[in-house]
C-alpha positions, 0 to 999 in steps of 0.5 A: 085544972083551973085550981092547978093553974092558979096554984102554979101562977102563985108558986111560979111568981114567988107568991105573986112577988113577980106578978104584974098587977096591971095584967090581972085581967089577962090572968083571970081570962086565962083561968076562965079559959082553962076552966072552959077548955077543960070542961068542954074537952071532958064533955067531948071525951064522953061522947061514945064515938070519941070515947071509943077512939080515945080508949082504943088509941091508948090501948094500941099506943101503950101495947108493949109489943109496939111501944118503941115503934109507936114512940118514934112514929108519934114524934115523926107524926107530931113534927110532920102532921101537926108541926108542918101541917101536912094534913092541911097542905094536902088540901091546897098550898094557900090553905096550908100556908094560912093555917101554918102561919096562924098556928105558929104565930099563935103558938109563939105568942102564947109561949111568950105572953102567958109566962110573962102574964103569970109572972113565970118570966121577968127581966131585971138589969144586971147590978153594975151593968146597966146595958145587960139584962138578966132573965129569971124563970120561976124566980131563978136566974136563967142567963144574962145578955146585952140589951142591944144585942141581936138576941135581945132584939129578937126576944123582945120583939117576939110578939111582933114576929108572931103578929106578922105571921098571924096577919099573913095567915089571916089575910090568906084565909080571908082571900079564900073566904072571899074568892072560893065560892064553895067555902063562901057558900057554907061559911058562918060568921061565928065559926069562920069569920069571927075567929079571923077577926079576933086574931087580926084584932089582937095582932094589929092592936099589938103592933100598934102598941109597938109603934106607939112606944117605939116611934110615936113617943107613947102617943095614945098608948093607954088607949091602945093598951086598953083596946088590946087587952079587951080584944085579947080577953074577949078571945080568951073568954070565947076560946072554949066555945068557938072554932079555935077549940080544935087546937086542943082537939087536933093532937088526939088525931095522932091517937086515931092514926095509931088505932087505924094502923093497928086495925090495918095490921089485924084481921080484916072484915069480909062482906057477908054478901060478896065475901070481899075484905072492906075494913078491919074487924075490930073497927066494925065491931067498935062501930056496932058498939058505938051505934048501940050506945047511941040508940041506933040498931041495924041488926038483920035477920038471917046469916048477916047479923048486922048491917055493918057487916055489909061492905059499902059497895053491896050496901049501894047495890042493896039500896038500888035493889030495894028500890027496884023491888018497890017498883016491880014486885018480885024476887030480888036478885041474889048478887050485885052482878045479877 
C-alpha cells in the first residue's frame, strides 16, 4: 500500500512536476502512516474474532439472493450510521455532536490537504485573465473560476471551516472529559486526551497561519508554518497506534450489521436447558469455533455438548445453583423454577 501510494504521488503530480518540495515532510509522514495503518489493519484482521466477522460479513453481503437489497441497505447505513453518526447520538446529544464535528472536520481537511500535498491538485492563473484561477486535477484542467468569487472564498478557506468544526468538537469532548465523572474515572491520557490535544493543535496552528498572512502581513509566518508542520507530522506518525485508528475500523461495522441481519433471518438456537430461543444458531457455532481457535474449550458432558448452547438466563441460574451446591451438598434442582 505504501508503494502504491508513492507511485500514485509520482504519477498524479506528473513525475513530481506539480509537487511542492516544501511539503516533502508531510508526504513522507503520510507514506509512513499508510504503512502503519495497513500493517495494523492486517494484524487486526488476523485476530480470530475479527477474521470470523470479516469472512462471514462478506459471504452474507455478496450472497446473490440478497445482493441488491444489501447494496441499498449499505448506502443507507453509510449515510445514517457513519455519516450522521447515529450510533454516537444514541449515547447522548453532546457526545454525538462532538464526534460529528471532529469527524467531518477531519474528513474535510484530509480531502483538501492530501491531494494538495501529493501534487494531485494545484491552481494556476488563467493566461490573459489575472483575476481568474484554473484548477488542475492530476495535471488536467478541471475548471476556471473568479478569484474574488464566493466559490473561491469557500474553496480557499476550506481548511478554516474544517478547523472551526474540529475546535468545536474538541471543546465539547473536553467538557465531557471534565464534567462526566464516569468518563474521567476511566480515561487515559494517551488514549483519550492526547488525540484531542493533537487535533486542537493542528486546528489552532492552522488558523494562526491564516491570521498571519491575512491580517498581520505574514508576521511570524515561518515559525507558525514549522510549528503547524511539526504537529501535523507527529499526528500522522502517531495515527496508526492511537485511538484515531478506529476511523479505519469503523466502516467494518457495516459488515457486522449484515451478518447480524442474516443471523436473525436464519435458524435460532434453542437453549438445551429451557428450550427457549436466545441467539442465531450460526452465530453460536461461529463463537464456538473462535473460542477453540483462541484455546478456550467449554465442552460439557451429557446432552449439552457445549456451554454456548445454554442461554444467558440459564447460565446465571446454573452459576447460582453451583454456588448453592458448594454450601449445601445435595442434589441440585433440575430447572430454574425449582
